[in-house]
C-alpha positions in Angstrom: -58.3 29.0 91.0 -59.9 29.6 94.3 -61.0 33.1 93.7 -61.6 32.3 90.2 -64.6 29.4 91.3 -65.7 31.4 94.0 -66.4 34.6 91.8 -68.1 32.5 88.6 -69.9 30.2 91.4 -71.5 33.3 92.4 -72.2 35.3 90.1 -73.7 32.6 88.0 -76.0 32.1 91.4 -76.8 35.9 91.1 -78.4 35.1 87.3 -79.9 32.1 87.9 -82.6 33.4 89.6 -83.6 36.0 88.0 -86.8 35.4 85.5 -84.9 36.0 82.5 -82.5 32.9 83.3 -86.2 30.3 83.6 -87.0 31.9 80.9 -84.0 30.9 78.9 -83.9 27.3 79.8 -87.4 26.7 78.9 -86.3 28.2 75.1 -83.7 25.9 75.2 -86.1 23.0 75.5 -88.2 24.5 72.6 -84.6 24.7 70.6 -84.2 20.9 71.6 -88.2 20.5 69.8 -86.5 21.8 66.7 -83.1 19.7 66.5 -85.0 16.5 66.7 -88.5 17.2 65.0 -91.1 14.2 64.9 -89.9 11.2 62.4 -92.7 12.5 59.7 -91.7 16.3 59.5 -90.9 18.5 57.7 -88.3 20.6 58.9 -84.8 19.2 59.6 -82.0 21.1 61.1 -79.6 18.5 59.7 -79.7 17.2 56.0 -77.4 14.4 55.0 -78.3 14.8 51.5 -81.7 13.7 51.9 -81.1 11.4 55.4 -80.4 11.9 58.8 -80.0 9.8 61.3 -82.2 7.3 62.8 -82.5 8.3 66.7 -80.1 6.7 68.7 -78.7 8.7 71.8 -75.4 9.5 69.7 -77.7 11.2 66.7 -80.0 13.1 68.9 -76.9 14.3 70.5 -75.3 15.1 67.7 -78.0 17.0 66.3 -78.4 18.8 69.3 -74.9 19.8 69.8 -74.9 21.3 66.6 -78.1 23.3 67.3 -76.1 24.2 70.1 -72.6 24.9 68.0 -75.2 27.4 65.3 -77.3 28.9 67.4 -76.6 29.3 71.1 -73.8 31.4 69.9 -76.0 33.9 68.6 -78.7 34.5 71.2 -76.1 33.3 74.4 -74.1 36.3 73.7 -77.2 39.0 73.9 -78.1 36.0 76.8 -74.8 36.7 78.8 -73.2 40.4 77.8 -73.6 42.2 80.6 -71.7 41.3 83.1 -69.3 43.9 84.1 -71.1 46.3 83.0 -73.9 44.9 85.3 -71.3 45.2 88.6 -71.3 49.1 87.7 -74.6 49.5 87.8 -75.1 47.3 91.7 -72.0 49.0 93.0 -70.5 45.8 93.1 -67.0 46.9 90.5 -66.5 49.5 93.0 -66.5 47.2 95.9 -63.9 45.0 93.7 -61.6 48.1 93.3 -60.8 48.7 96.7 -60.2 45.0 96.8 -56.7 43.5 96.1 -58.4 41.3 94.0 -56.4 41.2 90.5 -57.7 42.0 86.7 -56.9 38.3 85.0 -58.7 36.9 88.1 -61.4 39.2 87.3 -62.3 38.1 83.8 -61.9 34.7 84.8 -64.6 34.8 87.3 -66.7 36.3 84.9 -65.5 33.9 81.7 -65.8 31.1 83.9 -69.6 33.1 85.4 -70.7 33.2 81.3 -69.7 29.0 80.0 -71.6 28.2 83.3 -75.0 30.1 82.1 -74.4 28.7 78.4 -73.5 25.2 79.4 -76.6 25.1 81.8 -78.4 25.9 78.4 -76.4 23.5 76.5 -76.5 20.5 79.3 -80.8 21.7 79.5 -80.5 20.7 75.1 -78.7 17.3 76.0 -81.5 16.4 78.7 -84.1 17.3 76.2 -82.5 15.4 73.0 -82.2 12.3 75.5 -86.5 13.0 76.1 -87.1 13.0 73.1 -84.6 9.9 71.7 -87.5 7.5 73.9 -90.4 9.9 73.0 -89.6 10.2 69.4 -89.6 6.2 69.5 -86.9 4.7 66.7 -84.5 3.2 69.8 -85.3 3.5 72.9 -81.1 2.3 74.1 -79.8 5.1 75.8 -76.3 5.3 75.3 -75.2 8.6 77.7 -71.3 8.5 76.0 -72.1 8.5 72.4 -75.0 11.7 73.7 -72.6 13.4 75.6 -69.5 13.3 73.2 -70.8 15.7 70.7 -71.8 18.3 73.2 -68.0 18.1 74.9 -66.8 18.3 71.4 -68.5 19.9 69.5 -70.9 22.5 71.7 -68.6 23.5 74.5 -65.5 24.9 72.4 -68.1 27.4 70.5 -70.1 28.1 74.0 -66.4 29.0 75.1 -65.4 31.7 72.6 -69.0 33.0 72.8 -68.2 33.2 76.3 -65.2 34.9 75.6 -66.4 37.1 73.0 -69.0 38.7 75.3 -66.5 39.2 77.9 -64.2 40.8 75.4 -67.4 43.4 74.1 -68.1 44.2 78.0 -64.7 45.1 78.7 -63.2 47.0 75.4 -65.1 50.8 74.9 -66.0 50.8 71.0 -67.1 47.3 71.4 -69.4 47.1 74.4 -71.9 49.7 72.5 -74.6 49.2 70.0 -72.7 49.1 67.2 -71.0 46.0 69.5 -74.2 44.5 69.5 -74.5 44.8 65.4 -70.9 43.7 64.9 -71.3 40.3 66.3 -74.8 39.9 63.7 -72.2 39.7 61.2 -69.4 38.1 63.3 -71.9 35.4 63.9 -72.7 35.1 60.4 -69.5 34.9 59.0 -69.6 32.3 62.0 -72.0 30.0 61.1 -70.8 30.3 57.3 -67.7 30.0 57.5 -67.3 27.1 60.2 -69.2 24.4 58.5 -66.0 24.0 55.4 -63.2 21.8 55.9 -60.4 24.0 56.0 -62.0 26.2 58.8 -59.8 27.4 61.6 -59.4 24.7 64.5 -61.8 22.8 62.6 -64.4 25.9 63.1 -67.7 24.1 64.4 -66.9 20.4 64.0 -69.0 19.7 60.5 -66.2 18.3 58.7 -65.2 15.9 60.8 -68.6 14.6 60.0 -67.5 13.0 56.2 -67.4 9.5 56.0 -70.3 8.5 58.5 -72.7 10.3 56.1 -74.7 9.3 52.8 -73.4 13.5 51.7 -71.0 15.6 49.8 -70.2 18.7 50.9 -73.1 20.6 48.6 -75.9 18.3 49.7 -75.5 18.5 53.4 -77.0 21.1 55.1 -76.9 22.4 58.2 -79.5 25.1 59.7 -83.4 25.4 60.0 -85.0 23.4 56.4 -87.6 22.8 55.3 -88.0 19.4 52.8 -90.2 19.0 50.6 -90.2 15.0 51.8 -89.7 13.2 55.4 -85.7 12.4 55.4 -84.9 8.5 54.5 -83.0 7.4 57.3 -79.2 5.7 57.9 -77.9 4.4 61.3 -74.9 6.6 62.1 -72.0 5.1 63.9 -70.8 8.6 66.2 -68.9 10.7 66.0 -65.4 9.8 65.0 -62.0 11.2 67.6 -58.9 11.3 65.7 -56.2 13.1 67.6 -56.3 16.4 65.0 -59.8 16.8 65.4 -59.5 16.7 69.9 -56.5 19.0 69.3 -58.1 21.6 67.1 -61.1 21.2 69.8 -58.4 21.7 73.0 -56.7 24.6 71.0 -60.2 26.5 69.8 -60.9 26.6 73.8 -57.5 27.8 75.0 -57.6 30.0 72.3 -61.4 31.2 73.7 -59.9 31.2 77.2 -57.2 33.2 75.9 -59.1 36.0 74.3 -61.7 36.4 77.8 -58.4 37.0 79.4 -56.7 39.7 76.5 -58.5 42.9 78.5 -56.5 42.8 81.1 -54.1 44.3 79.2 -56.6 48.1 79.4 -59.3 46.7 81.6 -58.5 48.7 84.5 -61.4 47.3 87.0 -63.4 50.1 88.0 -60.3 51.9 89.4 -62.0 55.3 88.8 -59.3 57.6 90.5 -56.9 56.3 88.1 -58.4 57.6 85.4 -60.8 60.5 86.1 -65.1 61.1 86.0 -65.2 59.4 82.6 -63.8 55.6 84.2 -67.2 55.6 86.0 -69.0 54.0 82.9 -65.8 52.2 81.6 -67.3 48.8 82.6 -71.2 49.9 81.5 -70.7 52.2 78.6 -71.9 55.9 78.6 -75.4 56.0 81.2 -77.7 59.6 80.5 -77.5 62.0 82.9 -80.4 63.9 84.0 -79.1 67.1 86.0 -82.8 68.6 85.8 -85.3 69.3 84.2 -84.5 71.5 81.1 -82.6 68.7 80.1 -85.9 66.7 79.8 -88.7 68.0 77.5 -90.4 68.8 80.5 -91.6 71.6 78.0 -94.3 70.7 76.4 -96.2 69.0 78.2 -99.3 71.1 76.9 -98.8 70.8 73.1 -99.8 66.9 71.2 -97.7 68.2 68.3 -94.5 69.4 70.5 -94.0 66.1 72.6 -93.0 63.9 69.4 -90.4 66.6 68.1 -89.1 66.9 71.8 -89.0 62.5 72.5 -87.2 62.9 69.0 -84.6 65.5 71.0 -84.4 63.2 73.5 -83.6 60.5 71.1 -80.9 62.2 69.1 -79.4 63.4 71.9 -75.4 61.8 71.7 -75.4 61.6 68.0 -71.7 61.5 66.9 -70.9 64.2 63.5 -69.7 60.8 61.8 -73.1 59.3 62.0 -74.8 62.7 60.7 -72.3 62.7 57.5 -72.7 59.0 56.7 -77.2 59.8 57.4 -76.3 62.6 54.9 -74.3 60.7 52.4 -77.1 58.0 52.2 -79.5 60.7 52.0 -77.3 62.0 48.5 -77.5 58.4 47.6 -81.0 57.7 48.2 -81.8 60.9 45.3 -79.0 60.1 43.1 -78.7 56.1 42.7 -80.0 54.6 39.7 -81.6 52.0 42.0 -84.6 51.4 42.4 -86.4 53.6 45.7 -87.7 50.4 47.3 -84.4 48.6 47.6 -82.5 51.7 48.7 -84.5 51.6 51.6 -82.4 48.3 52.8 -79.6 50.4 52.7 -81.0 53.6 54.6 -82.6 51.6 57.3 -79.9 49.6 58.5 -78.3 53.2 59.7 -80.6 54.6 62.3 -80.7 51.3 63.9 -78.9 52.2 67.3 -81.4 55.2 68.0 -84.2 53.0 67.7 -83.2 50.5 70.1 -83.0 53.4 72.7 -87.4 53.8 72.0 -88.9 52.0 75.5 -85.4 52.0 77.6 -85.0 55.0 78.7 -86.4 54.2 82.2 -83.5 55.6 84.3 -86.3 59.0 83.7 -88.9 57.3 84.6 -89.2 59.5 88.0 -88.8 62.8 85.8 -91.4 61.2 83.5 -93.8 60.3 85.8 -94.6 64.2 85.9 -95.6 64.2 82.6 -99.6 64.8 81.8 -101.1 61.6 80.2 -98.9 58.2 79.5 -101.3 57.5 76.2 -99.2 60.8 75.3 -96.2 59.4 76.7 -95.6 56.7 74.9 -97.4 57.8 71.8 -94.5 60.7 71.7 -91.9 57.8 71.5 -93.2 56.3 69.3 -93.9 59.3 66.3 -90.3 59.7 67.4 -89.3 56.3 66.5 -91.8 57.4 63.1 -89.8 60.6 62.2 -86.8 59.1 62.7 -87.4 56.7 59.8 -89.2 59.4 57.1 -86.3 61.9 57.8 -84.0 59.3 56.9 -85.5 57.6 54.0 -87.0 61.0 53.0 -85.6 60.6 49.7 -86.8 57.1 48.6 -90.1 58.6 49.4 -89.8 62.2 47.4 -88.8 59.7 44.4 -91.2 57.0 44.9 -94.0 60.2 44.7 -92.4 61.7 41.4 -92.7 58.3 40.0 -96.4 57.6 41.6 -95.6 54.7 43.0 -98.5 54.2 45.4 -97.7 50.3 46.2 -93.9 52.0 47.2 -95.4 54.5 48.9 -97.3 52.3 51.0 -94.7 49.9 51.4 -92.8 53.1 52.9 -94.9 54.1 54.9 -95.6 51.0 57.0 -92.2 50.3 57.2 -91.7 53.6 59.1 -94.6 52.2 61.9 -93.1 48.6 62.0 -89.7 49.3 62.9 -90.4 52.1 65.5 -92.9 50.0 66.6 -90.9 47.3 67.4 -87.8 48.7 68.6 -90.5 50.0 71.6 -91.6 46.7 72.1 -88.6 44.8 72.8 -87.6 47.7 74.4 -89.9 47.7 76.4 -90.4 44.1 77.2 -86.8 43.6 77.8 -85.2 46.6 79.0 -82.0 46.1 77.0 -81.4 47.8 73.7 -79.3 44.6 72.2 -82.6 42.6 71.8 -83.5 45.1 69.1 -80.3 45.5 67.6 -79.8 41.9 66.9 -83.8 41.3 66.2 -83.6 43.8 63.3 -80.5 43.5 61.5 -80.8 39.3 61.5 -84.4 40.6 59.8 -82.6 43.1 57.7 -79.8 40.2 56.9 -82.4 37.4 55.9 -84.2 41.0 53.8 -81.0 41.5 52.3 -81.2 37.9 52.1 -84.1 37.7 49.6 -86.5 36.4 52.1 -89.8 38.1 51.0 -92.0 36.8 54.6 -90.0 39.6 55.8 -90.2 42.3 53.6 -91.8 44.8 55.6 -90.6 48.0 53.4 -91.6 46.6 50.0 -87.7 46.4 49.4 -87.9 43.3 47.5 -88.8 43.0 44.0 -91.0 39.9 45.0 -92.3 42.1 47.2 -93.5 41.1 51.2 -96.3 40.8 53.2 -99.1 43.0 51.9 -98.4 47.1 54.1 -102.1 46.4 55.2 -100.2 43.4 57.4 -97.2 45.7 58.3 -99.1 48.6 59.7 -101.4 46.3 61.6 -97.6 44.6 63.3 -97.4 47.6 64.4 -100.7 48.4 65.9 -100.3 44.9 67.2 -97.4 45.7 68.6 -98.0 49.3 70.3 -101.5 47.4 72.2 -98.7 44.7 73.7 -97.0 47.6 74.6 -99.4 49.7 76.1 -100.9 46.7 78.1 -96.9 45.6 79.3 -96.7 49.5 80.4 -100.6 49.4 82.0 -99.8 46.2 84.1 -96.7 47.3 85.1 -98.1 50.7 86.5 -100.8 49.1 88.2 -98.3 46.5 90.0 -95.7 49.9 90.9 -97.9 52.3 91.6 -101.4 50.6 92.9 -103.0 53.6 89.8 -103.0 54.6 86.8 -104.4 57.5 85.0 -104.6 57.3 81.7 -104.2 61.3 79.8 
């Protein structure tokens, strides 16, 4: 137990020293502001049949805890992922492999560290909830027990599940890749929806426990960020009922999370390269691009503005497995043969290359070699053009059908989408350095799109239409401008000068 605590605390301290951790806490404050809006606000996160509770300690604790259980389980997963791979990159893994530390102890420490990070965000939300209760002014009586009870029984078990899932993904070869990041989006969606059901295993999110305490039926109860036509009416919420079956279910859910966190001990060998050969060097961190020399880079195209984007495309596609090409070919046939509107086909076609797009802006390991290229601007435009070529190539069949049908509006939306997607990938990859950021953001945008949210229809897939193609294209150019600015600042900070070519 001492080793677990020591490992967890050390890992947690290492994480909180990063600027990203401060951003996480600031984001938690913003999440709390959304959960406890002004009394006359038109947005809510909990709609109890047209009512909301008076802002007492118990009620603000409830809505912020439910917000934690709903949204921190999604965002938090991506924030705490990479704990195992980080040990590979920093060399800590090799030291641990030579130590007598047992694998279950290592996994338990990483799980506890993940939970500490997520718990600190929930604690920030709790403090924010108290401050907002006093600021809103509907009740100034502070009840610490009523405030914290929903966090203990609603938020904490769900955060434990998230911490365990992140560790399971990190320690499992098939899940640690970009596929795993996308898969979590769908796992979370199923859990967020199904977890609100009265029949959800082990109580799910815990919404069913609120039945009878609010003036709402199961059909009129809403959880999530919603816009209402008029401010909700208020009622006095009595607090979270803690009957034995509910408490037992929350404890069981937490223990299940612990079991899931320790499950990889069956196959995770703690960075022991000698036991499994050279390929095990990336067991916990996933595949990494290894540059053995200049022939593996597109340096041969430094003198050609035309060949450079295609060389970048070859780099982008390098290592793509056969099944991806098979799927792309089947989708191309679907785009030509299906009687469905070509715009709708785009929504299917443009989810397939998401893992490849997510590599844009993240290939920093080749920075020393790429620095030999003339013109950082040309390199950036070539990388962006490679993403556009990928978008255009995978979605060529719908474009052909639009051209045959003289659908100029559809072609304009297609072109705007082909610009926007790689621009978004390049911006998120450059700003965060992680492929999983784009994978998560794009998958959520795609999910909203196929659920008829016209505001995010950046490819013209919905019959109702979305933002004008000119606006989408302008957004793509704005994202490129952000990348230009960020890389300029980073180049100045790193070398003191920059030469634009």
